[in-house]
mmCIF file of the N, C-alpha and C atoms, coordinates in Angstrom:
data_MODEL
# 
_entry.id   MODEL 
# 
loop_
_atom_site.group_PDB 
_atom_site.id 
_atom_site.type_symbol 
_atom_site.label_atom_id 
_atom_site.label_alt_id 
_atom_site.label_comp_id 
_atom_site.label_asym_id 
_atom_site.label_entity_id 
_atom_site.label_seq_id 
_atom_site.pdbx_PDB_ins_code 
_atom_site.Cartn_x 
_atom_site.Cartn_y 
_atom_site.Cartn_z 
_atom_site.occupancy 
_atom_site.B_iso_or_equiv 
_atom_site.pdbx_formal_charge 
_atom_site.auth_seq_id 
_atom_site.auth_comp_id 
_atom_site.auth_asym_id 
_atom_site.auth_atom_id 
_atom_site.pdbx_PDB_model_num 
ATOM 1   N N  . MET A 1 1  ? -30.958 35.270 -16.209 1.00 0.00 ? 1  MET A N  1 
ATOM 2   C CA . MET A 1 1  ? -30.823 34.462 -17.163 1.00 0.00 ? 1  MET A CA 1 
ATOM 3   C C  . MET A 1 1  ? -29.468 34.009 -17.680 1.00 0.00 ? 1  MET A C  1 
ATOM 4   N N  . VAL A 1 2  ? -29.400 33.035 -18.034 1.00 0.00 ? 2  VAL A N  1 
ATOM 5   C CA . VAL A 1 2  ? -27.947 32.829 -18.309 1.00 0.00 ? 2  VAL A CA 1 
ATOM 6   C C  . VAL A 1 2  ? -28.263 32.941 -20.063 1.00 0.00 ? 2  VAL A C  1 
ATOM 7   N N  . SER A 1 3  ? -26.857 33.661 -20.638 1.00 0.00 ? 3  SER A N  1 
ATOM 8   C CA . SER A 1 3  ? -26.729 33.777 -21.785 1.00 0.00 ? 3  SER A CA 1 
ATOM 9   C C  . SER A 1 3  ? -25.291 33.008 -22.402 1.00 0.00 ? 3  SER A C  1 
ATOM 10  N N  . LEU A 1 4  ? -25.397 31.994 -23.588 1.00 0.00 ? 4  LEU A N  1 
ATOM 11  C CA . LEU A 1 4  ? -24.267 31.522 -23.706 1.00 0.00 ? 4  LEU A CA 1 
ATOM 12  C C  . LEU A 1 4  ? -24.481 31.977 -25.309 1.00 0.00 ? 4  LEU A C  1 
ATOM 13  N N  . GLY A 1 5  ? -23.497 31.784 -26.203 1.00 0.00 ? 5  GLY A N  1 
ATOM 14  C CA . GLY A 1 5  ? -22.625 31.629 -27.767 1.00 0.00 ? 5  GLY A CA 1 
ATOM 15  C C  . GLY A 1 5  ? -22.085 33.403 -28.147 1.00 0.00 ? 5  GLY A C  1 
ATOM 16  N N  . CYS A 1 6  ? -22.660 33.114 -29.398 1.00 0.00 ? 6  CYS A N  1 
ATOM 17  C CA . CYS A 1 6  ? -21.923 34.743 -30.100 1.00 0.00 ? 6  CYS A CA 1 
ATOM 18  C C  . CYS A 1 6  ? -22.096 35.704 -29.067 1.00 0.00 ? 6  CYS A C  1 
ATOM 19  N N  . PRO A 1 7  ? -21.434 36.727 -29.958 1.00 0.00 ? 7  PRO A N  1 
ATOM 20  C CA . PRO A 1 7  ? -22.080 38.348 -29.190 1.00 0.00 ? 7  PRO A CA 1 
ATOM 21  C C  . PRO A 1 7  ? -23.497 38.308 -29.877 1.00 0.00 ? 7  PRO A C  1 
ATOM 22  N N  . LYS A 1 8  ? -24.009 37.979 -31.029 1.00 0.00 ? 8  LYS A N  1 
ATOM 23  C CA . LYS A 1 8  ? -25.397 38.542 -31.314 1.00 0.00 ? 8  LYS A CA 1 
ATOM 24  C C  . LYS A 1 8  ? -26.258 37.728 -30.349 1.00 0.00 ? 8  LYS A C  1 
ATOM 25  N N  . ASN A 1 9  ? -26.126 36.887 -29.856 1.00 0.00 ? 9  ASN A N  1 
ATOM 26  C CA . ASN A 1 9  ? -27.124 35.570 -29.259 1.00 0.00 ? 9  ASN A CA 1 
ATOM 27  C C  . ASN A 1 9  ? -26.682 36.706 -27.640 1.00 0.00 ? 9  ASN A C  1 
ATOM 28  N N  . LEU A 1 10 ? -25.592 37.045 -27.176 1.00 0.00 ? 10 LEU A N  1 
ATOM 29  C CA . LEU A 1 10 ? -25.795 38.130 -25.929 1.00 0.00 ? 10 LEU A CA 1 
ATOM 30  C C  . LEU A 1 10 ? -26.660 39.581 -25.712 1.00 0.00 ? 10 LEU A C  1 
ATOM 31  N N  . VAL A 1 11 ? -26.220 39.671 -27.231 1.00 0.00 ? 11 VAL A N  1 
ATOM 32  C CA . VAL A 1 11 ? -27.196 41.149 -27.525 1.00 0.00 ? 11 VAL A CA 1 
ATOM 33  C C  . VAL A 1 11 ? -28.540 40.553 -27.546 1.00 0.00 ? 11 VAL A C  1 
ATOM 34  N N  . ASP A 1 12 ? -28.823 39.768 -28.118 1.00 0.00 ? 12 ASP A N  1 
ATOM 35  C CA . ASP A 1 12 ? -30.341 38.896 -28.350 1.00 0.00 ? 12 ASP A CA 1 
ATOM 36  C C  . ASP A 1 12 ? -30.779 38.574 -26.374 1.00 0.00 ? 12 ASP A C  1 
ATOM 37  N N  . GLY A 1 13 ? -30.179 38.445 -25.694 1.00 0.00 ? 13 GLY A N  1 
ATOM 38  C CA . GLY A 1 13 ? -30.412 38.393 -24.364 1.00 0.00 ? 13 GLY A CA 1 
ATOM 39  C C  . GLY A 1 13 ? -30.373 39.614 -23.397 1.00 0.00 ? 13 GLY A C  1 
ATOM 40  N N  . GLU A 1 14 ? -29.794 39.965 -24.382 1.00 0.00 ? 14 GLU A N  1 
ATOM 41  C CA . GLU A 1 14 ? -30.124 42.122 -23.081 1.00 0.00 ? 14 GLU A CA 1 
ATOM 42  C C  . GLU A 1 14 ? -31.361 42.564 -23.902 1.00 0.00 ? 14 GLU A C  1 
ATOM 43  N N  . VAL A 1 15 ? -31.513 41.717 -25.053 1.00 0.00 ? 15 VAL A N  1 
ATOM 44  C CA . VAL A 1 15 ? -32.895 42.312 -25.396 1.00 0.00 ? 15 VAL A CA 1 
ATOM 45  C C  . VAL A 1 15 ? -34.042 41.729 -25.163 1.00 0.00 ? 15 VAL A C  1 
ATOM 46  N N  . MET A 1 16 ? -34.024 40.177 -24.777 1.00 0.00 ? 16 MET A N  1 
ATOM 47  C CA . MET A 1 16 ? -34.908 39.625 -23.576 1.00 0.00 ? 16 MET A CA 1 
ATOM 48  C C  . MET A 1 16 ? -35.127 40.388 -22.460 1.00 0.00 ? 16 MET A C  1 
ATOM 49  N N  . LEU A 1 17 ? -33.958 40.434 -21.482 1.00 0.00 ? 17 LEU A N  1 
ATOM 50  C CA . LEU A 1 17 ? -33.535 41.577 -20.153 1.00 0.00 ? 17 LEU A CA 1 
ATOM 51  C C  . LEU A 1 17 ? -34.463 42.456 -20.241 1.00 0.00 ? 17 LEU A C  1 
ATOM 52  N N  . GLY A 1 18 ? -34.329 43.504 -21.575 1.00 0.00 ? 18 GLY A N  1 
ATOM 53  C CA . GLY A 1 18 ? -34.967 44.726 -21.950 1.00 0.00 ? 18 GLY A CA 1 
ATOM 54  C C  . GLY A 1 18 ? -36.331 44.663 -21.574 1.00 0.00 ? 18 GLY A C  1 
ATOM 55  N N  . HIS A 1 19 ? -37.215 44.004 -22.761 1.00 0.00 ? 19 HIS A N  1 
ATOM 56  C CA . HIS A 1 19 ? -38.163 43.548 -22.705 1.00 0.00 ? 19 HIS A CA 1 
ATOM 57  C C  . HIS A 1 19 ? -38.867 43.087 -21.394 1.00 0.00 ? 19 HIS A C  1 
ATOM 58  N N  . LEU A 1 20 ? -38.458 42.185 -20.082 1.00 0.00 ? 20 LEU A N  1 
ATOM 59  C CA . LEU A 1 20 ? -38.471 41.407 -19.283 1.00 0.00 ? 20 LEU A CA 1 
ATOM 60  C C  . LEU A 1 20 ? -38.426 42.608 -18.399 1.00 0.00 ? 20 LEU A C  1 
ATOM 61  N N  . THR A 1 21 ? -37.869 43.560 -18.130 1.00 0.00 ? 21 THR A N  1 
ATOM 62  C CA . THR A 1 21 ? -37.965 44.088 -16.823 1.00 0.00 ? 21 THR A CA 1 
ATOM 63  C C  . THR A 1 21 ? -38.758 45.477 -17.255 1.00 0.00 ? 21 THR A C  1 
ATOM 64  N N  . ARG A 1 22 ? -39.066 46.042 -18.628 1.00 0.00 ? 22 ARG A N  1 
ATOM 65  C CA . ARG A 1 22 ? -40.001 47.072 -19.199 1.00 0.00 ? 22 ARG A CA 1 
ATOM 66  C C  . ARG A 1 22 ? -41.527 46.374 -18.567 1.00 0.00 ? 22 ARG A C  1 
ATOM 67  N N  . ARG A 1 23 ? -41.726 44.923 -18.808 1.00 0.00 ? 23 ARG A N  1 
ATOM 68  C CA . ARG A 1 23 ? -42.311 44.747 -18.757 1.00 0.00 ? 23 ARG A CA 1 
ATOM 69  C C  . ARG A 1 23 ? -43.758 44.142 -16.358 1.00 0.00 ? 23 ARG A C  1 
ATOM 70  N N  . GLY A 1 24 ? -42.121 44.183 -15.760 1.00 0.00 ? 24 GLY A N  1 
ATOM 71  C CA . GLY A 1 24 ? -42.356 44.623 -14.616 1.00 0.00 ? 24 GLY A CA 1 
ATOM 72  C C  . GLY A 1 24 ? -41.423 43.581 -13.862 1.00 0.00 ? 24 GLY A C  1 
ATOM 73  N N  . HIS A 1 25 ? -40.905 42.705 -14.942 1.00 0.00 ? 25 HIS A N  1 
ATOM 74  C CA . HIS A 1 25 ? -40.133 41.385 -13.955 1.00 0.00 ? 25 HIS A CA 1 
ATOM 75  C C  . HIS A 1 25 ? -38.749 42.153 -13.328 1.00 0.00 ? 25 HIS A C  1 
ATOM 76  N N  . ARG A 1 26 ? -38.110 41.771 -12.340 1.00 0.00 ? 26 ARG A N  1 
ATOM 77  C CA . ARG A 1 26 ? -36.948 41.417 -11.432 1.00 0.00 ? 26 ARG A CA 1 
ATOM 78  C C  . ARG A 1 26 ? -36.119 41.182 -11.817 1.00 0.00 ? 26 ARG A C  1 
ATOM 79  N N  . LEU A 1 27 ? -35.020 40.840 -12.373 1.00 0.00 ? 27 LEU A N  1 
ATOM 80  C CA . LEU A 1 27 ? -33.700 40.282 -12.751 1.00 0.00 ? 27 LEU A CA 1 
ATOM 81  C C  . LEU A 1 27 ? -33.106 40.517 -10.398 1.00 0.00 ? 27 LEU A C  1 
ATOM 82  N N  . VAL A 1 28 ? -32.561 38.770 -10.372 1.00 0.00 ? 28 VAL A N  1 
ATOM 83  C CA . VAL A 1 28 ? -31.490 38.640 -9.867  1.00 0.00 ? 28 VAL A CA 1 
ATOM 84  C C  . VAL A 1 28 ? -30.730 37.648 -10.145 1.00 0.00 ? 28 VAL A C  1 
ATOM 85  N N  . ALA A 1 29 ? -29.821 37.582 -9.191  1.00 0.00 ? 29 ALA A N  1 
ATOM 86  C CA . ALA A 1 29 ? -28.347 37.383 -9.203  1.00 0.00 ? 29 ALA A CA 1 
ATOM 87  C C  . ALA A 1 29 ? -27.862 35.683 -9.188  1.00 0.00 ? 29 ALA A C  1 
ATOM 88  N N  . ASP A 1 30 ? -28.871 35.510 -8.154  1.00 0.00 ? 30 ASP A N  1 
ATOM 89  C CA . ASP A 1 30 ? -29.140 33.854 -7.730  1.00 0.00 ? 30 ASP A CA 1 
ATOM 90  C C  . ASP A 1 30 ? -29.979 33.537 -8.469  1.00 0.00 ? 30 ASP A C  1 
ATOM 91  N N  . ALA A 1 31 ? -30.041 32.390 -9.315  1.00 0.00 ? 31 ALA A N  1 
ATOM 92  C CA . ALA A 1 31 ? -30.951 31.469 -9.633  1.00 0.00 ? 31 ALA A CA 1 
ATOM 93  C C  . ALA A 1 31 ? -31.506 30.828 -8.854  1.00 0.00 ? 31 ALA A C  1 
ATOM 94  N N  . ARG A 1 32 ? -31.201 30.831 -7.780  1.00 0.00 ? 32 ARG A N  1 
ATOM 95  C CA . ARG A 1 32 ? -31.959 29.712 -6.601  1.00 0.00 ? 32 ARG A CA 1 
ATOM 96  C C  . ARG A 1 32 ? -33.261 30.835 -6.596  1.00 0.00 ? 32 ARG A C  1 
ATOM 97  N N  . GLU A 1 33 ? -33.021 32.400 -6.336  1.00 0.00 ? 33 GLU A N  1 
ATOM 98  C CA . GLU A 1 33 ? -33.972 33.325 -6.231  1.00 0.00 ? 33 GLU A CA 1 
ATOM 99  C C  . GLU A 1 33 ? -34.934 33.681 -7.158  1.00 0.00 ? 33 GLU A C  1 
ATOM 100 N N  . ALA A 1 34 ? -34.587 33.051 -8.065  1.00 0.00 ? 34 ALA A N  1 
ATOM 101 C CA . ALA A 1 34 ? -35.571 33.146 -9.582  1.00 0.00 ? 34 ALA A CA 1 
ATOM 102 C C  . ALA A 1 34 ? -36.904 32.726 -9.729  1.00 0.00 ? 34 ALA A C  1 
ATOM 103 N N  . ASP A 1 35 ? -37.575 33.161 -9.876  1.00 0.00 ? 35 ASP A N  1 
ATOM 104 C CA . ASP A 1 35 ? -38.882 32.552 -10.077 1.00 0.00 ? 35 ASP A CA 1 
ATOM 105 C C  . ASP A 1 35 ? -38.937 31.384 -11.353 1.00 0.00 ? 35 ASP A C  1 
ATOM 106 N N  . VAL A 1 36 ? -38.451 32.064 -12.368 1.00 0.00 ? 36 VAL A N  1 
ATOM 107 C CA . VAL A 1 36 ? -38.013 31.245 -13.572 1.00 0.00 ? 36 VAL A CA 1 
ATOM 108 C C  . VAL A 1 36 ? -36.875 31.527 -14.114 1.00 0.00 ? 36 VAL A C  1 
ATOM 109 N N  . ILE A 1 37 ? -36.227 31.094 -14.934 1.00 0.00 ? 37 ILE A N  1 
ATOM 110 C CA . ILE A 1 37 ? -34.539 31.057 -15.076 1.00 0.00 ? 37 ILE A CA 1 
ATOM 111 C C  . ILE A 1 37 ? -34.902 30.842 -16.732 1.00 0.00 ? 37 ILE A C  1 
ATOM 112 N N  . VAL A 1 38 ? -34.274 31.908 -17.618 1.00 0.00 ? 38 VAL A N  1 
ATOM 113 C CA . VAL A 1 38 ? -34.439 31.643 -18.781 1.00 0.00 ? 38 VAL A CA 1 
ATOM 114 C C  . VAL A 1 38 ? -32.565 31.374 -18.796 1.00 0.00 ? 38 VAL A C  1 
ATOM 115 N N  . VAL A 1 39 ? -32.588 30.335 -19.997 1.00 0.00 ? 39 VAL A N  1 
ATOM 116 C CA . VAL A 1 39 ? -31.298 30.000 -20.609 1.00 0.00 ? 39 VAL A CA 1 
ATOM 117 C C  . VAL A 1 39 ? -31.240 30.127 -22.296 1.00 0.00 ? 39 VAL A C  1 
ATOM 118 N N  . ASN A 1 40 ? -30.554 31.549 -22.531 1.00 0.00 ? 40 ASN A N  1 
ATOM 119 C CA . ASN A 1 40 ? -30.595 31.407 -24.038 1.00 0.00 ? 40 ASN A CA 1 
ATOM 120 C C  . ASN A 1 40 ? -28.957 30.835 -24.711 1.00 0.00 ? 40 ASN A C  1 
ATOM 121 N N  . THR A 1 41 ? -29.223 30.094 -25.030 1.00 0.00 ? 41 THR A N  1 
ATOM 122 C CA . THR A 1 41 ? -28.191 29.310 -25.970 1.00 0.00 ? 41 THR A CA 1 
ATOM 123 C C  . THR A 1 41 ? -28.096 29.781 -27.236 1.00 0.00 ? 41 THR A C  1 
ATOM 124 N N  . CYS A 1 42 ? -26.909 28.731 -27.749 1.00 0.00 ? 42 CYS A N  1 
ATOM 125 C CA . CYS A 1 42 ? -26.807 28.620 -29.555 1.00 0.00 ? 42 CYS A CA 1 
ATOM 126 C C  . CYS A 1 42 ? -26.353 27.017 -29.687 1.00 0.00 ? 42 CYS A C  1 
ATOM 127 N N  . ALA A 1 43 ? -26.497 26.414 -30.563 1.00 0.00 ? 43 ALA A N  1 
ATOM 128 C CA . ALA A 1 43 ? -26.321 25.255 -30.679 1.00 0.00 ? 43 ALA A CA 1 
ATOM 129 C C  . ALA A 1 43 ? -25.455 25.074 -31.940 1.00 0.00 ? 43 ALA A C  1 
ATOM 130 N N  . PHE A 1 44 ? -24.838 26.202 -32.331 1.00 0.00 ? 44 PHE A N  1 
ATOM 131 C CA . PHE A 1 44 ? -24.364 25.800 -33.787 1.00 0.00 ? 44 PHE A CA 1 
ATOM 132 C C  . PHE A 1 44 ? -23.636 24.972 -34.097 1.00 0.00 ? 44 PHE A C  1 
ATOM 133 N N  . ILE A 1 45 ? -22.392 25.129 -33.100 1.00 0.00 ? 45 ILE A N  1 
ATOM 134 C CA . ILE A 1 45 ? -21.231 23.852 -33.199 1.00 0.00 ? 45 ILE A CA 1 
ATOM 135 C C  . ILE A 1 45 ? -20.893 23.557 -31.855 1.00 0.00 ? 45 ILE A C  1 
ATOM 136 N N  . ASP A 1 46 ? -21.302 22.341 -31.910 1.00 0.00 ? 46 ASP A N  1 
ATOM 137 C CA . ASP A 1 46 ? -20.678 20.827 -31.080 1.00 0.00 ? 46 ASP A CA 1 
ATOM 138 C C  . ASP A 1 46 ? -20.236 21.347 -29.805 1.00 0.00 ? 46 ASP A C  1 
ATOM 139 N N  . ARG A 1 47 ? -19.409 21.903 -29.768 1.00 0.00 ? 47 ARG A N  1 
ATOM 140 C CA . ARG A 1 47 ? -18.731 22.698 -28.353 1.00 0.00 ? 47 ARG A CA 1 
ATOM 141 C C  . ARG A 1 47 ? -19.622 23.442 -27.757 1.00 0.00 ? 47 ARG A C  1 
ATOM 142 N N  . ALA A 1 48 ? -20.476 24.416 -28.495 1.00 0.00 ? 48 ALA A N  1 
ATOM 143 C CA . ALA A 1 48 ? -21.702 25.126 -27.815 1.00 0.00 ? 48 ALA A CA 1 
ATOM 144 C C  . ALA A 1 48 ? -22.776 24.760 -27.570 1.00 0.00 ? 48 ALA A C  1 
ATOM 145 N N  . LYS A 1 49 ? -23.151 23.195 -28.056 1.00 0.00 ? 49 LYS A N  1 
ATOM 146 C CA . LYS A 1 49 ? -24.161 22.758 -28.060 1.00 0.00 ? 49 LYS A CA 1 
ATOM 147 C C  . LYS A 1 49 ? -23.890 22.164 -26.681 1.00 0.00 ? 49 LYS A C  1 
ATOM 148 N N  . GLN A 1 50 ? -22.729 20.996 -26.641 1.00 0.00 ? 50 GLN A N  1 
ATOM 149 C CA . GLN A 1 50 ? -22.059 20.788 -25.013 1.00 0.00 ? 50 GLN A CA 1 
ATOM 150 C C  . GLN A 1 50 ? -22.593 21.659 -23.712 1.00 0.00 ? 50 GLN A C  1 
ATOM 151 N N  . GLU A 1 51 ? -22.195 22.771 -23.758 1.00 0.00 ? 51 GLU A N  1 
ATOM 152 C CA . GLU A 1 51 ? -22.088 23.798 -22.947 1.00 0.00 ? 51 GLU A CA 1 
ATOM 153 C C  . GLU A 1 51 ? -23.625 24.710 -22.636 1.00 0.00 ? 51 GLU A C  1 
ATOM 154 N N  . SER A 1 52 ? -24.188 24.105 -23.782 1.00 0.00 ? 52 SER A N  1 
ATOM 155 C CA . SER A 1 52 ? -25.627 24.445 -23.716 1.00 0.00 ? 52 SER A CA 1 
ATOM 156 C C  . SER A 1 52 ? -26.251 23.560 -22.349 1.00 0.00 ? 52 SER A C  1 
ATOM 157 N N  . ILE A 1 53 ? -25.726 22.627 -22.858 1.00 0.00 ? 53 ILE A N  1 
ATOM 158 C CA . ILE A 1 53 ? -26.857 21.275 -21.736 1.00 0.00 ? 53 ILE A CA 1 
ATOM 159 C C  . ILE A 1 53 ? -25.698 21.396 -20.374 1.00 0.00 ? 53 ILE A C  1 
ATOM 160 N N  . ASP A 1 54 ? -24.876 21.504 -20.493 1.00 0.00 ? 54 ASP A N  1 
ATOM 161 C CA . ASP A 1 54 ? -24.094 21.532 -19.347 1.00 0.00 ? 54 ASP A CA 1 
ATOM 162 C C  . ASP A 1 54 ? -25.101 22.967 -18.868 1.00 0.00 ? 54 ASP A C  1 
ATOM 163 N N  . ALA A 1 55 ? -25.425 23.386 -19.531 1.00 0.00 ? 55 ALA A N  1 
ATOM 164 C CA . ALA A 1 55 ? -26.167 25.093 -18.757 1.00 0.00 ? 55 ALA A CA 1 
ATOM 165 C C  . ALA A 1 55 ? -27.182 25.355 -18.222 1.00 0.00 ? 55 ALA A C  1 
ATOM 166 N N  . ILE A 1 56 ? -27.848 24.195 -19.142 1.00 0.00 ? 56 ILE A N  1 
ATOM 167 C CA . ILE A 1 56 ? -29.434 23.892 -18.856 1.00 0.00 ? 56 ILE A CA 1 
ATOM 168 C C  . ILE A 1 56 ? -29.254 22.578 -17.386 1.00 0.00 ? 56 ILE A C  1 
ATOM 169 N N  . LEU A 1 57 ? -28.514 22.129 -17.454 1.00 0.00 ? 57 LEU A N  1 
ATOM 170 C CA . LEU A 1 57 ? -28.570 20.510 -16.425 1.00 0.00 ? 57 LEU A CA 1 
ATOM 171 C C  . LEU A 1 57 ? -28.231 21.757 -14.738 1.00 0.00 ? 57 LEU A C  1 
ATOM 172 N N  . GLU A 1 58 ? -27.158 22.456 -15.350 1.00 0.00 ? 58 GLU A N  1 
ATOM 173 C CA . GLU A 1 58 ? -27.092 23.268 -13.776 1.00 0.00 ? 58 GLU A CA 1 
ATOM 174 C C  . GLU A 1 58 ? -27.783 23.908 -13.152 1.00 0.00 ? 58 GLU A C  1 
ATOM 175 N N  . MET A 1 59 ? -29.103 24.575 -14.307 1.00 0.00 ? 59 MET A N  1 
ATOM 176 C CA . MET A 1 59 ? -30.003 25.638 -13.780 1.00 0.00 ? 59 MET A CA 1 
ATOM 177 C C  . MET A 1 59 ? -30.962 24.883 -13.328 1.00 0.00 ? 59 MET A C  1 
ATOM 178 N N  . ALA A 1 60 ? -31.000 23.471 -14.309 1.00 0.00 ? 60 ALA A N  1 
ATOM 179 C CA . ALA A 1 60 ? -32.288 22.513 -13.633 1.00 0.00 ? 60 ALA A CA 1 
ATOM 180 C C  . ALA A 1 60 ? -31.899 21.871 -11.881 1.00 0.00 ? 60 ALA A C  1 
ATOM 181 N N  . ARG A 1 61 ? -30.305 21.741 -12.133 1.00 0.00 ? 61 ARG A N  1 
ATOM 182 C CA . ARG A 1 61 ? -29.971 21.886 -10.647 1.00 0.00 ? 61 ARG A CA 1 
ATOM 183 C C  . ARG A 1 61 ? -31.068 22.688 -9.482  1.00 0.00 ? 61 ARG A C  1 
ATOM 184 N N  . GLU A 1 62 ? -30.116 24.190 -10.584 1.00 0.00 ? 62 GLU A N  1 
ATOM 185 C CA . GLU A 1 62 ? -30.459 25.292 -9.246  1.00 0.00 ? 62 GLU A CA 1 
ATOM 186 C C  . GLU A 1 62 ? -32.418 25.566 -8.946  1.00 0.00 ? 62 GLU A C  1 
ATOM 187 N N  . LYS A 1 63 ? -32.996 24.868 -10.102 1.00 0.00 ? 63 LYS A N  1 
ATOM 188 C CA . LYS A 1 63 ? -34.569 24.758 -10.277 1.00 0.00 ? 63 LYS A CA 1 
ATOM 189 C C  . LYS A 1 63 ? -34.685 23.896 -9.316  1.00 0.00 ? 63 LYS A C  1 
ATOM 190 N N  . GLU A 1 64 ? -34.467 23.013 -8.736  1.00 0.00 ? 64 GLU A N  1 
ATOM 191 C CA . GLU A 1 64 ? -34.885 21.893 -7.759  1.00 0.00 ? 64 GLU A CA 1 
ATOM 192 C C  . GLU A 1 64 ? -34.702 22.427 -6.314  1.00 0.00 ? 64 GLU A C  1 
ATOM 193 N N  . THR A 1 65 ? -33.253 23.040 -6.101  1.00 0.00 ? 65 THR A N  1 
ATOM 194 C CA . THR A 1 65 ? -33.070 23.791 -4.684  1.00 0.00 ? 65 THR A CA 1 
ATOM 195 C C  . THR A 1 65 ? -33.746 24.895 -4.417  1.00 0.00 ? 65 THR A C  1 
ATOM 196 N N  . GLY A 1 66 ? -34.153 25.803 -5.330  1.00 0.00 ? 66 GLY A N  1 
ATOM 197 C CA . GLY A 1 66 ? -34.486 26.873 -5.690  1.00 0.00 ? 66 GLY A CA 1 
ATOM 198 C C  . GLY A 1 66 ? -35.837 27.111 -5.656  1.00 0.00 ? 66 GLY A C  1 
ATOM 199 N N  . ARG A 1 67 ? -36.312 28.372 -5.707  1.00 0.00 ? 67 ARG A N  1 
ATOM 200 C CA . ARG A 1 67 ? -37.703 28.810 -5.792  1.00 0.00 ? 67 ARG A CA 1 
ATOM 201 C C  . ARG A 1 67 ? -38.563 28.912 -7.181  1.00 0.00 ? 67 ARG A C  1 
ATOM 202 N N  . ALA A 1 68 ? -37.722 28.483 -8.398  1.00 0.00 ? 68 ALA A N  1 
ATOM 203 C CA . ALA A 1 68 ? -38.146 28.397 -9.735  1.00 0.00 ? 68 ALA A CA 1 
ATOM 204 C C  . ALA A 1 68 ? -39.143 27.680 -9.759  1.00 0.00 ? 68 ALA A C  1 
ATOM 205 N N  . ARG A 1 69 ? -39.907 28.385 -10.373 1.00 0.00 ? 69 ARG A N  1 
ATOM 206 C CA . ARG A 1 69 ? -41.243 27.162 -11.366 1.00 0.00 ? 69 ARG A CA 1 
ATOM 207 C C  . ARG A 1 69 ? -41.208 26.892 -12.552 1.00 0.00 ? 69 ARG A C  1 
ATOM 208 N N  . ARG A 1 70 ? -40.189 27.450 -13.406 1.00 0.00 ? 70 ARG A N  1 
ATOM 209 C CA . ARG A 1 70 ? -39.960 26.993 -14.871 1.00 0.00 ? 70 ARG A CA 1 
ATOM 210 C C  . ARG A 1 70 ? -38.526 27.602 -15.063 1.00 0.00 ? 70 ARG A C  1 
ATOM 211 N N  . LEU A 1 71 ? -37.700 26.670 -15.591 1.00 0.00 ? 71 LEU A N  1 
ATOM 212 C CA . LEU A 1 71 ? -37.060 26.754 -16.251 1.00 0.00 ? 71 LEU A CA 1 
ATOM 213 C C  . LEU A 1 71 ? -36.900 26.560 -18.055 1.00 0.00 ? 71 LEU A C  1 
# 
């Protein structure tokens, strides 16, 4: 999971990770090893929008070279 934005958004990402691990999903450090890549973003201000777009595009490249089925 890539989590971007304000501290509230980071907490939301941690909550999502908790739900996923309780349901039996395993977290990996390398996006190329993931079956699913989650990008938790914020688009409140223009700079955050661009950071989100950049992160999504980077993870899309990781998806192409890795095993992820979903982004």
